[in-house]
DODOPA-718723 format. One record per atom (N, C-alpha, C): residue number from 1; residue in three letters; x, y, z. Coordinates in nm, 2 decimals, always signed. Last residue first. Layout:
N
+------+------+--------+--------+--------+
: nuza : guse :      x :      y :      z :
+------+------+--------+--------+--------+
:  NUM :  ALA :      X :      Y :      Z :
...
+------+------+--------+--------+--------+
END
This chain:
72
+------+------+--------+--------+--------+
: nuza : guse :      x :      y :      z :
+------+------+--------+--------+--------+
:   72 :  UNK :  +2.13 :  +1.43 :  +1.51 :
:   72 :  UNK :  +2.10 :  +1.33 :  +1.53 :
:   72 :  UNK :  +2.14 :  +1.33 :  +1.68 :
:   71 :  UNK :  +2.11 :  +1.66 :  +1.33 :
:   71 :  UNK :  +1.97 :  +1.61 :  +1.39 :
:   71 :  UNK :  +1.98 :  +1.48 :  +1.49 :
:   70 :  UNK :  +2.35 :  +1.92 :  +1.39 :
:   70 :  UNK :  +2.30 :  +1.79 :  +1.35 :
:   70 :  UNK :  +2.17 :  +1.71 :  +1.43 :
:   69 :  UNK :  +2.40 :  +2.21 :  +1.27 :
:   69 :  UNK :  +2.35 :  +2.11 :  +1.38 :
:   69 :  UNK :  +2.30 :  +2.00 :  +1.29 :
:   68 :  UNK :  +2.49 :  +2.33 :  +1.03 :
:   68 :  UNK :  +2.55 :  +2.27 :  +1.09 :
:   68 :  UNK :  +2.50 :  +2.22 :  +1.24 :
:   67 :  UNK :  +2.25 :  +2.37 :  +0.86 :
:   67 :  UNK :  +2.33 :  +2.49 :  +0.88 :
:   67 :  UNK :  +2.47 :  +2.46 :  +1.04 :
:   66 :  UNK :  +2.15 :  +2.13 :  +0.79 :
:   66 :  UNK :  +2.08 :  +2.20 :  +0.91 :
:   66 :  UNK :  +2.17 :  +2.32 :  +0.95 :
:   65 :  UNK :  +2.28 :  +2.09 :  +0.56 :
:   65 :  UNK :  +2.15 :  +2.13 :  +0.53 :
:   65 :  UNK :  +2.10 :  +2.20 :  +0.67 :
:   64 :  UNK :  +2.52 :  +2.02 :  +0.66 :
:   64 :  UNK :  +2.52 :  +2.12 :  +0.60 :
:   64 :  UNK :  +2.40 :  +2.18 :  +0.55 :
:   63 :  UNK :  +2.47 :  +1.76 :  +0.80 :
:   63 :  UNK :  +2.46 :  +1.87 :  +0.87 :
:   63 :  UNK :  +2.51 :  +2.01 :  +0.83 :
:   62 :  UNK :  +2.38 :  +1.62 :  +0.58 :
:   62 :  UNK :  +2.27 :  +1.63 :  +0.65 :
:   62 :  UNK :  +2.33 :  +1.76 :  +0.74 :
:   61 :  UNK :  +2.68 :  +1.61 :  +0.48 :
:   61 :  UNK :  +2.58 :  +1.65 :  +0.38 :
:   61 :  UNK :  +2.41 :  +1.69 :  +0.50 :
:   60 :  UNK :  +2.77 :  +1.46 :  +0.67 :
:   60 :  UNK :  +2.87 :  +1.57 :  +0.64 :
:   60 :  UNK :  +2.73 :  +1.68 :  +0.58 :
:   59 :  UNK :  +2.64 :  +1.24 :  +0.68 :
:   59 :  UNK :  +2.65 :  +1.33 :  +0.82 :
:   59 :  UNK :  +2.69 :  +1.45 :  +0.74 :
:   58 :  UNK :  +2.72 :  +1.15 :  +0.41 :
:   58 :  UNK :  +2.59 :  +1.16 :  +0.44 :
:   58 :  UNK :  +2.56 :  +1.21 :  +0.56 :
:   57 :  UNK :  +3.03 :  +1.11 :  +0.45 :
:   57 :  UNK :  +2.95 :  +1.18 :  +0.36 :
:   57 :  UNK :  +2.80 :  +1.22 :  +0.37 :
:   56 :  UNK :  +2.98 :  +0.90 :  +0.67 :
:   56 :  UNK :  +3.07 :  +1.02 :  +0.68 :
:   56 :  UNK :  +3.00 :  +1.13 :  +0.59 :
:   55 :  UNK :  +2.88 :  +0.68 :  +0.48 :
:   55 :  UNK :  +2.81 :  +0.75 :  +0.60 :
:   55 :  UNK :  +2.87 :  +0.86 :  +0.66 :
:   54 :  UNK :  +3.04 :  +0.63 :  +0.31 :
:   54 :  UNK :  +2.93 :  +0.68 :  +0.31 :
:   54 :  UNK :  +2.83 :  +0.72 :  +0.43 :
:   53 :  UNK :  +3.29 :  +0.57 :  +0.45 :
:   53 :  UNK :  +3.26 :  +0.65 :  +0.41 :
:   53 :  UNK :  +3.14 :  +0.74 :  +0.33 :
:   52 :  UNK :  +3.15 :  +0.29 :  +0.57 :
:   52 :  UNK :  +3.23 :  +0.43 :  +0.69 :
:   52 :  UNK :  +3.22 :  +0.54 :  +0.58 :
:   51 :  UNK :  +3.09 :  +0.18 :  +0.36 :
:   51 :  UNK :  +3.00 :  +0.22 :  +0.45 :
:   51 :  UNK :  +3.03 :  +0.34 :  +0.52 :
:   50 :  UNK :  +3.39 :  +0.09 :  +0.29 :
:   50 :  UNK :  +3.27 :  +0.16 :  +0.15 :
:   50 :  UNK :  +3.16 :  +0.25 :  +0.27 :
:   49 :  UNK :  +3.45 :  -0.05 :  +0.52 :
:   49 :  UNK :  +3.50 :  +0.10 :  +0.41 :
:   49 :  UNK :  +3.43 :  +0.18 :  +0.33 :
:   48 :  UNK :  +3.29 :  -0.25 :  +0.48 :
:   48 :  UNK :  +3.29 :  -0.20 :  +0.58 :
:   48 :  UNK :  +3.37 :  -0.04 :  +0.57 :
:   47 :  UNK :  +3.34 :  -0.38 :  +0.23 :
:   47 :  UNK :  +3.21 :  -0.35 :  +0.25 :
:   47 :  UNK :  +3.18 :  -0.24 :  +0.36 :
:   46 :  UNK :  +3.60 :  -0.43 :  +0.27 :
:   46 :  UNK :  +3.56 :  -0.38 :  +0.18 :
:   46 :  UNK :  +3.45 :  -0.29 :  +0.20 :
:   45 :  UNK :  +3.56 :  -0.63 :  +0.51 :
:   45 :  UNK :  +3.68 :  -0.49 :  +0.49 :
:   45 :  UNK :  +3.61 :  -0.42 :  +0.35 :
:   44 :  UNK :  +3.45 :  -0.87 :  +0.34 :
:   44 :  UNK :  +3.39 :  -0.77 :  +0.47 :
:   44 :  UNK :  +3.47 :  -0.64 :  +0.53 :
:   43 :  UNK :  +3.59 :  -0.90 :  +0.14 :
:   43 :  UNK :  +3.46 :  -0.87 :  +0.17 :
:   43 :  UNK :  +3.40 :  -0.81 :  +0.26 :
:   42 :  UNK :  +3.88 :  -1.00 :  +0.33 :
:   42 :  UNK :  +3.86 :  -0.96 :  +0.21 :
:   42 :  UNK :  +3.73 :  -0.86 :  +0.21 :
:   41 :  UNK :  +3.90 :  -1.06 :  +0.60 :
:   41 :  UNK :  +3.95 :  -0.93 :  +0.56 :
:   41 :  UNK :  +3.94 :  -0.89 :  +0.42 :
:   40 :  UNK :  +3.66 :  -1.22 :  +0.62 :
:   40 :  UNK :  +3.71 :  -1.09 :  +0.66 :
:   40 :  UNK :  +3.79 :  -0.97 :  +0.66 :
:   39 :  UNK :  +3.76 :  -1.43 :  +0.44 :
:   39 :  UNK :  +3.66 :  -1.34 :  +0.44 :
:   39 :  UNK :  +3.68 :  -1.21 :  +0.50 :
:   38 :  UNK :  +3.97 :  -1.52 :  +0.60 :
:   38 :  UNK :  +4.01 :  -1.45 :  +0.48 :
:   38 :  UNK :  +3.89 :  -1.37 :  +0.41 :
:   37 :  UNK :  +3.84 :  -1.61 :  +0.83 :
:   37 :  UNK :  +3.96 :  -1.47 :  +0.84 :
:   37 :  UNK :  +3.98 :  -1.41 :  +0.73 :
:   36 :  UNK :  +3.74 :  -1.83 :  +0.72 :
:   36 :  UNK :  +3.62 :  -1.72 :  +0.79 :
:   36 :  UNK :  +3.70 :  -1.58 :  +0.83 :
:   35 :  UNK :  +3.90 :  -1.99 :  +0.62 :
:   35 :  UNK :  +3.90 :  -1.95 :  +0.47 :
:   35 :  UNK :  +3.78 :  -1.81 :  +0.59 :
:   34 :  UNK :  +4.04 :  -2.06 :  +0.90 :
:   34 :  UNK :  +4.13 :  -1.95 :  +0.77 :
:   34 :  UNK :  +4.04 :  -1.90 :  +0.67 :
:   33 :  UNK :  +3.83 :  -2.17 :  +1.01 :
:   33 :  UNK :  +3.85 :  -2.07 :  +1.06 :
:   33 :  UNK :  +3.96 :  -1.97 :  +0.97 :
:   32 :  UNK :  +3.68 :  -2.43 :  +0.99 :
:   32 :  UNK :  +3.73 :  -2.31 :  +0.85 :
:   32 :  UNK :  +3.74 :  -2.21 :  +0.92 :
:   31 :  UNK :  +3.55 :  -2.58 :  +1.16 :
:   31 :  UNK :  +3.71 :  -2.59 :  +1.13 :
:   31 :  UNK :  +3.78 :  -2.52 :  +1.03 :
:   30 :  UNK :  +3.32 :  -2.49 :  +1.24 :
:   30 :  UNK :  +3.33 :  -2.61 :  +1.11 :
:   30 :  UNK :  +3.46 :  -2.66 :  +1.07 :
:   29 :  UNK :  +3.33 :  -2.26 :  +1.35 :
:   29 :  UNK :  +3.30 :  -2.37 :  +1.46 :
:   29 :  UNK :  +3.31 :  -2.52 :  +1.35 :
:   28 :  UNK :  +3.35 :  -2.07 :  +1.10 :
:   28 :  UNK :  +3.47 :  -2.09 :  +1.23 :
:   28 :  UNK :  +3.44 :  -2.22 :  +1.30 :
:   27 :  UNK :  +3.14 :  -2.13 :  +0.94 :
:   27 :  UNK :  +3.28 :  -2.14 :  +0.89 :
:   27 :  UNK :  +3.35 :  -2.20 :  +1.01 :
:   26 :  UNK :  +2.94 :  -1.90 :  +1.06 :
:   26 :  UNK :  +2.90 :  -2.09 :  +1.05 :
:   26 :  UNK :  +3.02 :  -2.13 :  +1.01 :
:   25 :  UNK :  +3.05 :  -1.67 :  +1.09 :
:   25 :  UNK :  +3.05 :  -1.75 :  +1.20 :
:   25 :  UNK :  +2.98 :  -1.90 :  +1.18 :
:   24 :  UNK :  +3.03 :  -1.64 :  +0.81 :
:   24 :  UNK :  +3.20 :  -1.66 :  +0.90 :
:   24 :  UNK :  +3.17 :  -1.70 :  +1.00 :
:   23 :  UNK :  +2.77 :  -1.64 :  +0.73 :
:   23 :  UNK :  +2.93 :  -1.74 :  +0.63 :
:   23 :  UNK :  +3.02 :  -1.75 :  +0.77 :
:   22 :  UNK :  +2.69 :  -1.40 :  +0.87 :
:   22 :  UNK :  +2.67 :  -1.55 :  +0.86 :
:   22 :  UNK :  +2.74 :  -1.66 :  +0.85 :
:   21 :  UNK :  +2.89 :  -1.22 :  +0.78 :
:   21 :  UNK :  +2.91 :  -1.25 :  +0.91 :
:   21 :  UNK :  +2.84 :  -1.36 :  +0.94 :
:   20 :  UNK :  +2.74 :  -1.22 :  +0.50 :
:   20 :  UNK :  +2.90 :  -1.23 :  +0.52 :
:   20 :  UNK :  +2.94 :  -1.29 :  +0.69 :
:   19 :  UNK :  +2.49 :  -1.14 :  +0.56 :
:   19 :  UNK :  +2.57 :  -1.28 :  +0.49 :
:   19 :  UNK :  +2.69 :  -1.28 :  +0.49 :
:   18 :  UNK :  +2.52 :  -0.88 :  +0.70 :
:   18 :  UNK :  +2.47 :  -0.97 :  +0.73 :
:   18 :  UNK :  +2.50 :  -1.11 :  +0.70 :
:   17 :  UNK :  +2.64 :  -0.69 :  +0.50 :
:   17 :  UNK :  +2.70 :  -0.74 :  +0.63 :
:   17 :  UNK :  +2.64 :  -0.88 :  +0.66 :
:   16 :  UNK :  +2.40 :  -0.57 :  +0.40 :
:   16 :  UNK :  +2.49 :  -0.66 :  +0.31 :
:   16 :  UNK :  +2.61 :  -0.73 :  +0.39 :
:   15 :  UNK :  +2.28 :  -0.38 :  +0.56 :
:   15 :  UNK :  +2.23 :  -0.51 :  +0.48 :
:   15 :  UNK :  +2.31 :  -0.60 :  +0.44 :
:   14 :  UNK :  +2.48 :  -0.18 :  +0.49 :
:   14 :  UNK :  +2.47 :  -0.27 :  +0.61 :
:   14 :  UNK :  +2.41 :  -0.39 :  +0.63 :
:   13 :  UNK :  +2.42 :  -0.12 :  +0.24 :
:   13 :  UNK :  +2.57 :  -0.15 :  +0.27 :
:   13 :  UNK :  +2.54 :  -0.24 :  +0.37 :
:   12 :  UNK :  +2.11 :  -0.05 :  +0.24 :
:   12 :  UNK :  +2.19 :  -0.12 :  +0.16 :
:   12 :  UNK :  +2.33 :  -0.21 :  +0.23 :
:   11 :  UNK :  +2.24 :  +0.20 :  +0.42 :
:   11 :  UNK :  +2.13 :  +0.12 :  +0.46 :
:   11 :  UNK :  +2.15 :  -0.03 :  +0.37 :
:   10 :  UNK :  +2.35 :  +0.36 :  +0.20 :
:   10 :  UNK :  +2.42 :  +0.30 :  +0.35 :
:   10 :  UNK :  +2.34 :  +0.18 :  +0.42 :
:    9 :  UNK :  +2.15 :  +0.40 :  +0.05 :
:    9 :  UNK :  +2.26 :  +0.31 :  +0.02 :
:    9 :  UNK :  +2.36 :  +0.27 :  +0.13 :
:    8 :  UNK :  +1.96 :  +0.57 :  +0.18 :
:    8 :  UNK :  +1.92 :  +0.40 :  +0.11 :
:    8 :  UNK :  +2.04 :  +0.29 :  +0.08 :
:    7 :  UNK :  +2.11 :  +0.78 :  +0.22 :
:    7 :  UNK :  +2.07 :  +0.67 :  +0.37 :
:    7 :  UNK :  +2.04 :  +0.55 :  +0.32 :
:    6 :  UNK :  +2.09 :  +0.88 :  +0.00 :
:    6 :  UNK :  +2.25 :  +0.80 :  +0.00 :
:    6 :  UNK :  +2.18 :  +0.74 :  +0.16 :
:    5 :  UNK :  +1.84 :  +0.91 :  -0.07 :
:    5 :  UNK :  +1.88 :  +0.79 :  -0.18 :
:    5 :  UNK :  +2.04 :  +0.75 :  -0.11 :
:    4 :  UNK :  +1.82 :  +1.10 :  +0.13 :
:    4 :  UNK :  +1.74 :  +0.97 :  +0.14 :
:    4 :  UNK :  +1.78 :  +0.89 :  +0.01 :
:    3 :  UNK :  +1.95 :  +1.33 :  +0.00 :
:    3 :  UNK :  +1.99 :  +1.26 :  +0.16 :
:    3 :  UNK :  +1.96 :  +1.13 :  +0.16 :
:    2 :  UNK :  +2.03 :  +1.28 :  -0.35 :
:    2 :  UNK :  +1.98 :  +1.35 :  -0.24 :
:    2 :  UNK :  +1.99 :  +1.26 :  -0.12 :
:    1 :  UNK :  +2.32 :  +1.35 :  -0.56 :
:    1 :  UNK :  +2.26 :  +1.26 :  -0.46 :
:    1 :  UNK :  +2.14 :  +1.30 :  -0.37 :
+------+------+--------+--------+--------+
END
C-alpha cells in the first residue's frame, strides 16, 4: 500500500468521526445521555483505535522512507 493511499485511509477514518460526534452532541442535551455514552463506547472507540493504528503505521512507513528522519 502506498503512502498516499495510507494517508487517504487515515483521512477517511478521521472524517467518519464527524457524523458520530455530531450525533453524540445532539443526543446528550435531548435527554439521551445513555445512548450518547453507548455510541461513544462502541463505534467511536472502534474508529479511534483503527485510526490510531493506521496513523502509527503511516508514520513508521514515512520515517523508514526518509532514513529515520520524520518530515513532520
